[in-house]
C-alpha positions in Angstrom: -12.8 -10.5 -5.4 -13.6 -7.5 -7.7 -11.9 -7.1 -11.0 -10.0 -4.0 -9.7 -8.8 -5.9 -6.6 -7.8 -8.9 -8.8 -5.8 -6.8 -11.2 -4.1 -5.2 -8.2 -3.4 -8.5 -6.6 -1.7 -9.8 -9.7 0.3 -6.6 -10.0 1.3 -7.0 -6.4 2.3 -10.6 -7.0 4.5 -9.7 -10.0 5.8 -6.6 -8.2 7.0 -8.6 -5.2 8.6 -11.3 -7.4 12.2 -10.1 -6.4 11.2 -10.0 -2.7 9.6 -13.5 -3.1 12.8 -14.9 -4.6 14.6 -13.5 -1.4 12.2 -14.8 1.1 9.7 -17.4 -0.1 12.2 -19.4 -2.1 14.6 -19.6 0.8 11.8 -20.6 3.2 10.6 -23.3 0.9 14.1 -24.9 0.8 14.3 -24.9 4.5 10.9 -26.6 4.9 11.8 -29.3 2.4 15.4 -29.5 3.4 15.1 -30.1 7.1 14.0 -33.3 8.6 13.5 -32.0 12.2 12.4 -28.8 13.9 15.5 -27.7 15.8 17.6 -24.7 16.6 19.3 -24.8 13.2 15.9 -24.8 11.5 14.8 -21.8 13.3 18.1 -20.0 12.8 17.9 -20.5 9.1 14.4 -19.0 9.1 15.6 -16.2 11.1 18.4 -15.4 8.6 16.1 -15.5 5.6 13.5 -13.1 7.2 16.2 -10.7 8.2 17.9 -10.8 4.8 14.5 -10.2 3.3 14.3 -6.8 5.2 11.6 -8.0 7.6 13.6 -6.6 10.5 14.9 -7.9 13.7 11.9 -7.1 15.9 9.4 -8.5 13.5 11.5 -11.6 12.9 11.8 -12.3 16.6 8.1 -11.8 17.1 7.4 -14.1 14.2 9.7 -16.8 15.4 8.5 -16.6 19.0 4.9 -17.0 17.7 6.0 -19.9 15.5 7.8 -21.7 18.3 4.7 -21.4 20.5 2.4 -22.8 17.9 4.7 -25.7 17.2 4.8 -26.5 20.9 1.0 -26.1 21.4 0.1 -28.1 18.4 2.8 -30.7 18.9 4.1 -30.3 15.4 7.0 -32.5 14.4 7.4 -32.0 10.6 9.1 -28.8 9.3 6.9 -28.9 6.3 3.8 -28.3 8.6 5.3 -25.0 9.8 5.0 -23.1 6.5 1.4 -22.2 6.9 2.0 -21.3 10.6 4.8 -19.0 9.6 2.7 -17.3 6.9 -0.2 -16.8 9.4 2.2 -15.4 11.9 3.5 -12.8 9.4 -0.1 -11.9 8.7 -0.8 -11.4 12.3 2.2 -9.1 12.6 0.8 -6.8 10.0 -2.9 -6.5 10.7 -4.0 -2.9 10.3 -7.4 -2.9 11.9 -10.6 -1.3 10.9 -10.0 2.0 12.7 -7.1 2.7 10.3 -9.3 4.6 7.8 -11.5 6.6 10.2 -10.5 9.8 8.4 -12.6 8.6 5.4 -15.7 8.6 7.5 -15.2 12.0 9.2 -14.5 15.6 8.2 -10.7 15.4 8.1 -7.4 17.0 7.4 -4.7 14.6 6.1 -1.1 15.8 6.0 1.2 13.9 3.7 4.9 14.2 4.2 7.9 12.5 2.7 11.3 13.3 1.3 11.8 14.2 -2.4 11.7 11.3 -4.8 9.6 8.8 -2.8 6.4 9.5 -4.9 4.8 11.8 -2.3 3.0 14.2 -4.6 1.8 11.4 -6.9 0.5 9.5 -3.9 -1.4 12.6 -2.8 -2.9 12.9 -6.3 -3.9 9.2 -6.3 -5.4 9.3 -2.8 -7.5 12.4 -3.9 -8.8 10.4 -6.9 -9.7 7.4 -4.7 -11.5 9.6 -2.2 -13.4 11.4 -5.0 -14.4 8.0 -6.4 -15.9 7.3 -3.0 -18.1 10.4 -3.5 -16.1 12.6 -1.1 -15.6 16.3 -1.6 -11.8 16.7 -1.6 -9.6 19.8 -1.5 -5.9 19.6 -2.2 -3.4 22.0 -0.6 -0.1 22.4 -2.5 1.9 23.2 0.6 5.1 21.7 -0.7 6.3 25.0 -2.0 10.0 24.3 -1.9 10.2 21.8 -4.7 10.1 23.6 -7.9 7.7 21.4 -9.9 5.6 20.1 -6.9 2.7 22.5 -7.5 2.4 21.9 -11.2 2.6 18.2 -10.6 -0.2 18.4 -8.0 -2.3 20.6 -10.2 -2.1 18.0 -12.9 -3.2 15.3 -10.5 -6.0 17.6 -9.2 -7.3 18.0 -12.8 -7.1 14.3 -13.4 -9.0 13.5 -10.2 -11.4 16.4 -10.7 -10.7 18.0 -7.3 -10.1 21.5 -6.3 -6.5 22.6 -5.5 -5.3 25.5 -3.3 -1.8 26.4 -4.3 0.9 28.7 -3.2 3.6 30.1 -5.5 7.0 28.6 -5.3 8.8 29.6 -2.1 5.6 30.7 -0.4 5.1 29.9 3.3 3.6 26.4 3.5 1.6 27.3 6.6 -0.1 30.2 4.8 -1.1 27.8 2.0 -2.6 25.4 4.6 -4.4 28.4 6.2 -6.0 29.3 2.8 -6.8 25.7 2.2 -8.5 25.3 5.6 -10.6 28.3 5.0 -11.6 26.9 1.6 -12.4 23.5 3.1 -14.7 25.0 5.7 -16.3 27.3 3.2 -17.0 24.6 0.7 -17.8 21.9 3.3 -15.1 19.6 2.0 -15.0 16.1 3.5 -11.2 15.7 3.3 -8.5 18.4 3.0 -5.4 16.7 1.7 -2.2 18.6 2.3 1.0 17.9 0.3 3.7 19.2 2.6 7.5 19.2 2.4 9.7 16.7 4.1 13.3 17.9 4.2 14.7 15.5 6.7 18.3 16.7 6.2 17.1 19.9 7.9 15.1 18.5 10.7 14.8 21.6 12.8 13.2 23.6 10.0 10.9 20.7 9.1 9.8 20.5 12.8 9.1 24.2 12.9 7.2 24.1 9.6 5.0 21.2 10.8 4.4 22.7 14.1 3.3 25.9 12.4 1.0 24.0 10.1 -0.4 21.9 13.0 -1.0 25.1 15.1 -3.0 26.6 12.2 -5.2 23.5 11.8 -5.7 23.1 15.5 -6.8 26.7 15.7 -8.8 27.1 12.6 -10.3 23.7 12.2 -10.4 22.1 15.7 -13.2 19.7 14.9 -11.4 18.1 11.9 -10.1 14.5 12.4 -6.4 14.5 11.9 -4.3 12.0 9.9 -0.5 12.2 9.2 0.8 9.9 6.5 4.4 9.5 5.6 5.4 8.3 2.1 8.2 5.9 1.9 9.9 4.4 -1.1 9.7 0.5 -0.8 12.8 0.0 -2.9 15.1 1.6 -0.3 14.5 -1.1 2.4 16.1 -0.3 5.7 16.6 3.3 4.5 12.8 3.7 4.4 12.6 2.4 7.9 15.2 4.9 9.1 13.2 7.8 7.4 10.1 6.7 9.1 11.9 6.6 12.4 13.2 10.1 11.9 9.8 11.5 10.8 8.3 9.9 13.9 10.6 12.1 16.1 9.3 15.1 14.3 5.6 14.5 14.2 2.8 12.1 15.3 2.6 9.8 12.3 -0.6 7.8 12.0 0.3 5.7 8.9 2.6 4.9 6.0 2.1 5.0 2.3 4.6 2.5 0.8 5.3 3.2 -2.9 7.3 1.5 -5.7 6.6 -2.1 -4.5 6.7 -3.1 -8.1 10.0 -4.6 -8.7 11.6 -4.2 -5.3 13.6 -6.9 -3.6 12.9 -5.2 -0.3 9.2 -5.6 0.1 9.7 -7.2 3.5 10.2 -3.7 4.8 6.4 -3.4 5.0 6.5 -5.9 7.8 9.4 -4.2 9.5 7.9 -0.8 9.6 4.7 -2.1 11.2 6.5 -4.1 13.8 9.6 -1.9 14.6 7.7 1.4 14.8 4.2 0.4 15.5 3.0 2.5 12.6 0.6 0.8 10.2 1.2 0.7 6.5 -2.1 2.0 5.3 -1.6 2.2 1.5 0.7 0.6 -1.0 1.6 1.5 -4.5 2.6 -0.7 -7.3 2.6 1.5 -10.3 1.6 4.8 -12.0 -2.2 4.8 -12.3 -4.8 5.8 -9.6 -5.8 2.1 -9.3 -2.2 1.3 -8.4 -2.5 2.8 -4.9 -4.6 0.6 -2.7 -5.4 0.1 1.0 -3.0 -2.2 2.6 -4.4 -5.7 3.2 -2.1 -7.9 5.3 -3.5 -11.2 4.0 -3.3 -10.1 0.4 0.2 -8.8 0.9 1.6 -11.9 2.5 -0.2 -14.2 0.1 1.4 -12.3 -2.7 4.8 -12.6 -1.0 4.4 -16.3 -0.8 2.4 -16.4 -4.1 -0.6 -18.2 -2.5 -4.0 -17.7 -4.1 -6.3 -15.4 -2.1 -9.1 -17.3 -0.5 -11.9 -14.9 -1.5 
């Protein structure tokens, strides 16, 4: 494991400490406290997973999988179920290799999210990561409704060393995207990253705005690969799931960036989002610096959740 990965894993482990106290500690006491695998045993596991924000759907799927494996492998001891449970949670969360196709192609990435979830910061960090991979990145500051969004993004653009196309405060977001698309084509950018607004309390406006933005990209940049990422705040648990659900009604979401996982007791929400909505968590954030946004790795995440050492 590279040093950067190692550092991120240890930050993830400490970031998920509260979630771990909710889930892993309870699970451990079940595995050591029960002498038989019976309905009560499964019910206790179910309760702990749901309390840990893993969500009803995911919990049901994990338990069904566990029961199946216990049967197939003729397992009699509760303690032998722990690894099976961990593996089952990992299987629920696999993202697959195609998740990051946009990195390999000429692409436009729209990033949406409500205020306060760390959206603009995530866009900046993502720009930095792509730039480090040798990509030519252009940022579009199309969140023109939040007063400081443009300045904040400009600061990140400078830090990442990428070009930014901005609109003045209150400008039409779609016109900013139009300018940015023209710039991306003219400068042969690999990735155009658009920071867009996400005012869910006014869904109709948001839908209109995203429709307009999407129309412009379809018309002006039809050969670009499209990615739409929603930024969610990991500390808000079920509320984050509800936001993802609402955004899904408004646009075609291809992935989630889950932020603020450092210090949340609700880290299980990463499992829930994947399972309840069928939208993969593609990036997770555990802090302020560019290194603190990483691609989501199901094995690593679940290992950190149960504080198991990574194999590699």
